[in-house]
N, C-alpha and C positions, 0 to 999 in steps of 0.2 A: 684517237687510238693511242694508248700508252705503248711506248717502245721498250722492248726488253732485250738485253744483249743475248745473243745466241751462244749457248754453252755447248761445246761438242763433248758428247759422252761416249761416242762410238767411232771407230776408225772410218766408217763409210759416210759419216755425216759431212756435209759440204762446208768448206771454208768460204765465208761470204766474200772474202777478198779475191778468191780465185775462180769464181763462177763466170763462165762465158756464155754458154747457151743452155737453157733449161728445157727439158721435156716435161710438160705439165700433163698429168693424167686428169683430163677435163671432162666433166659431166654436163656443164652448162647450168648447174644449180648455183645457189648462193655462195657456198664456200669456195668452189673452184673459180667462179667468176670474179669474186673479190680477190682471190689469190692471184689470178692472172695479172690484174692491174698492180697489186701490191708488190709482187716480185720485181716487176719492172721499176717501180718507184724506189723500192728499198735497195735493190742490188744493181740496177742498171743492166740487167741481163736480158738477152733475147729469149723469146718464148716460142716453143713449138708445142701446140696443143694436140694431144692424142686422146681420141674418144673410141671406146671399144663397144661394139654392138654385140651384146650377149643375149639378145632377144627381149630387151626392155620394151614393154608394150607402149604404144602411143607416142613414141619419140619421132620428131622430125629432125633428121640428122643434118639437113641443109641449114635449118635454123640454128642448130647448135654450133656448127662450124662457122656460120656467118657471124654469130655473136662473138666467137673467139677472135675472129679477124678484126671485128669492129673494136674490140678491146685491146688491140695491138699485137696479137699473135703474129709471128713471122709466117707461120703456116698452121693449118688446122687439118688434121688427118682423122678420118673415120675408118676403122677396120671392122669388117663384118666377120666376126669370129664365132658365129653361131654353130657352124658345123664342127669346128675344132673343139669348141666348148662341149657340145653334145657328145661327140665321139670319144674324146680323150679325157674328159673330166666328169661329165654326168654319167656316162656309161659305166666306168669303174665304180662309181658310187652306187649305181643300181645293182651291179653284181655283188657289192658288199652290203646291200640293204642298209646303206649308211644313214643313220639318224644319231645326232648328238643329243644327249640328254633325253633320249626316248621320243623326241618330237621334231627336232630341227633337221631337215634334210640337206643342210650345208650348202644351199645354193650360192650365197655370198662367199662362203669359204672356198667353194670350188672355183668361183670366178677369179678370185684374187691372184692365185699363182699364174693363171693364164694372162691376166692383165700385166703382172710383173714381167713375164716372159716377153710379151709384146713390147713393153716399155724398153727393155734392154735392146731388142732388135731395132726399134725405131730410133732410139737414142743413137745407136751406132750409125744408122743411115742418115740421120739429120745432123750429125756432128755435135751432139749434145754431150756435155760432161757431167750434167746433173739431172736427176729426176725429182720432180716435186709431186706430192700427192696430198689429198685433202683429208686424211684420216686424223682423228683426234688422239690425244694421249690416253684416253680411257677405253679405247676400243680394241677389238681383235685385229682389225684390218691393217693397222700399222705394222703388226707383227708379220702378217701374211705377206704383205707387199715388200717390206724391207728385207725379210728373210729371203724372199725370192731374188731380189735385186742383188743382195750381198753374196748370194750363192752363185748366181749366173755370171755376174761381172763385179768382182770386188773392187775394181778400179772406178766404177761409177759412183758418184756422190749423190747423197739424198738430202732433200729438205722437206720438212713437214710444217708449213707455215701455221696451220690451224693449231698445231701442238705448241709452236714456239711463240705465236703472237698473243695467245691467251685472250683473244677477243671473245666476248659473249655474243649471242645471236643479235641482241639489240645493237651492239657496236658494229657488227657486220652490216646490218641493215642501214645504219647511219652512214657507214663508209660507202655503201652502194649508192645511196642517195646523193652523197657529196660528190661522187665521181660519175654520176649518170649511168650507173650499171643497171640494166634491166634484169629483174629476177623473175623466173617462171612463177606465175601465180600472183605477180605483183610484189612490191617490196615488203608488204606485210606477208611474209613467207608462210608456207604451210605449217600447221601445228606439230607435225611429226617428221622425223627423219626417215626417209624412205630409201630402200634399195631393192631392185628387182632385176630379174632376168627370166629366161624361159623356164627355169626350174622352180621359181617361187618369188615371193615378195615379202619384205619385212617392214614393220613399222615400229618405231621406238621413240621415246622422249615424250614431252608434253604430258597430257592427262594419263597416258599409259603408265607413267611412273607411280601413279596412285594405286597401290595394291588393294586398297579397300573398295575400289570401284570396278565394275565390269567394263569391258571395252565399249567405247562410244560407237555409235553407228557410223560416224564419219571416218573411222579408221579403215573400214573395209571398202576399198575402191576396186578390188579385183574379183573377189568371191561374193556371190549373193548370200545374204543372211539365210541360214537354213530355214527359218520360218517363212521366208519369202520365196523359197525354191518351189518348183512345180509340185503339184499334189500327186502326180503320177511318177512312179519310179522309172528309171531307164536302165537297160542292160547294155553293157559295153564289153566286147570280147577282145582281149589283148593277146596277141600272139608273140611268142619269143622263139629265138633260135640261139642256142648257146648262151642264154642269159640276156641277150640283147632284144629289146622290143622291136618287132619288125612289121607288125600288122595290127590293124584296127578293124574289127568286125569283118575279118577275112580279106581286107584290102591291104596289099603291101605298100608300105610308106617308108620314106627316108626318116631317119631318126629325128631330125629337127621338126619336120612336118607332123610326125606322129605325136611328139611331145606337145606341140602347139594345139593339135586337135584334142588330145586328151585333156589339156588344161581348159579348153573351152567347155568341154562337157562337164568337167568338175566345177568350174565357175558357176555354170547355170544351176547346178544342183547343190550349191552351198558346201561343196566338199573341200576339205583341206585347211580349215581354220585351226590354228594352233596358238594357244595362250600359254606361254611357258616362262617359268623362272629358270634362268640360265646362269651357269658359272663361267664367266669369261676367263680367258687364259691369263689376263692381267690381274686377276684376283677379285674382281668385282662380281657381285651377284645382281643380275638385272632381270627386268621383265621385257620380253619381246613378244610381239604378235606377228604371226606368220600366216600368209595365205599361199598354200602350196597344193593347188588342185592336181597338177600333173604328177607330182611326187606321191601324193596320197593314193592315187589310183595305181600308178605303175609299180611302186614299191609293194603295195598290198598284193597285187597280182603276182609279182616276181617271187615274193616270199611264199605265197601259196603254192606256186608251181614247184619251188624247191622242196616243199613238204611232200609233194607227190612223187618226185623222182629221186630224192636223196634218202639215204638211210637215216635212222634215228641218231646214229653216232656222228654222221656228217653234219646234220642240222644242229645238233647240240654243240658240237665243237666249233662250228663256224660262227655261232653267235658271239662267242668271246672274241674272236678275231675281228668281227664286224665292229664291235665297240672300240677296239684299238685302232682300226682303220679310221673310224669317224673322228676319234680324238686327234690323231695325227693331222688329218685334214683341217679340223677346227682350229688347232693350235698353230697353223701356219707351217707345219713341217712336211710340206708336199714333197720336198726333195730329200727327205730322210730315207736312207736305204731300206729301212724296215717297211715303208709304205710300198716300195717296189716289190719287196719280198712277199708282202701280203697280197699284192695284185696277182702275183704268180699263182698263189693258192686260190684266190677268187676265180681266176680264169679256169683253173683245173676243176674247181668245184662246180663251175657253170657249164662244163662241156656238154652235159646231157640235159640241161635245163631248157628243154624245147617242148613247146606245146601251147595250149591256149587256156586262159582263165577268163571266165565270164564274171564281171563285177556288177553288182546292183548298186546304182546311185540313187539315193533318196534322202533329201532334206539333211544334208551334211554327212551322211554315212556312205562308205564304199565297202561293200560286203561281197566276198567271193561266194558265188552260188553254183558254179559249174566248172569242171576241170577236165582236161584231156591232154594226154601226152603219149607219144610212142614209147617213151622210156619209163612210164609209170610203174612204180613198185606195188601198185594196188592191183589185186586180182579178185574180181567179184566172186569167182567160184570158191576162193579160199576164205574171203571175208564173210560170205553169206551164212546166216544161221540156218538156212534151209538146206544146205548141202554139206556133204562130208566126203572125206577121202582126199586123194591127190597128195600133194606135198605136205599138207597139214593133216596129221593123224591125231584125232581127238583121243585115241587110246593111249597116246604117249603123254598126255597132260598130267596124269597123277604122278608119274616119275619125275617129270619136270618140276612140278610144284614141290615135291619133297626135297629135291636138290636145291632148287632156287631159294627156298626158305630155310635151308639148313642152319646157316649161321644166325639168322634172326631168331629161330626157335631155340637154339642152344643158348644164345645171349639172354633170352627171356627166362629160361630155367635157372641160369646162373644168378641172374639178378634177383629172382624170386627167392632162391636159396639164401643169398646174402641178406635179403630183407628179413627173412625168418630168423636168421642167426642174430641180427641186430635186436630184434624184438625179444628173443630169449635172453640176451645179455641184459636188457633193460629190466626184465622180470627178476633176474637173479640179483 
């Protein structure tokens, strides 16, 4: 591996000569496993490994912590943050119908500020002066994590070895072989870079970068391919109270369990596959593949319920704020005061978002098919073509039409008159 001098370009970056104990954000994958050994060799620093459980499926946390200790970590800590993640990060995103670029429900972006917060807390408890993470210099996560660390504790220092050492994947694999570092899936590591939690899963890199080709089947390890999904549709009824999902098919559930159950339903029916060209905050345009079964169902149901209980003006105005909320989260500005301001609006807008939405799951689609709410602005007696009277007077419609179209009709006459005058001047 080629050594490169570390050039400090920000006040919070670590001075290699002054590092004592490092808190490493550790996943157990190739990057952070190589990093754990490399930091010890390069800086002679003690390592405390911190792993955060955000609902990543299929993880054996004892194996992860055991591996960290085998590689020389002074301590290996796993924090089960699923409840905090769901309640304080995913739920605000649900209330904001948060999608970046129209398709990405921000599951990684939502997890990073929580990981950064926990890193600060455990760095303090463990006597660490530096936090290390495995983000690259081309991604968004470096912004999200470092912005959180610098905001919550400006005295903590940060190192990002993957960004500094400039090793390619083959060099990392060679380093792992040389130092006897086991890598999940074998040293010939998986062809894609994966990140997941209870709100979704992302795949990027490798063959995905070829924009001329559709995704390969080996990308999708979470959601069934729609063509392989059951031939019979399934109805799922999602209940909300104040914008928060609280029940599934009438059964009251905690938020984490509800999201996990909804995700399982969506996975089975091929729901939630997103193939997206995305504008990263660092300026790159990339292709990402997402598997987001829980988000695809819950956000669809939540938005549909908002349509039922909110006015046209509320729903139209809120969409502009939703885009801004999603951008702030995506860009790593979780602690930007504007996000808190927007949260206050989202909470207010969701006060009466209570009711149930039935969603039809079928071969990749999640379609609302039934709706109910005690606060619905829908009145069948008013909407029905077969009834008249009440608060809606059809006799008032002609006067409404005349006033409603007044400016448009006047503009049409003025423009027609101007056009005639132009034609007359041409003939003269």
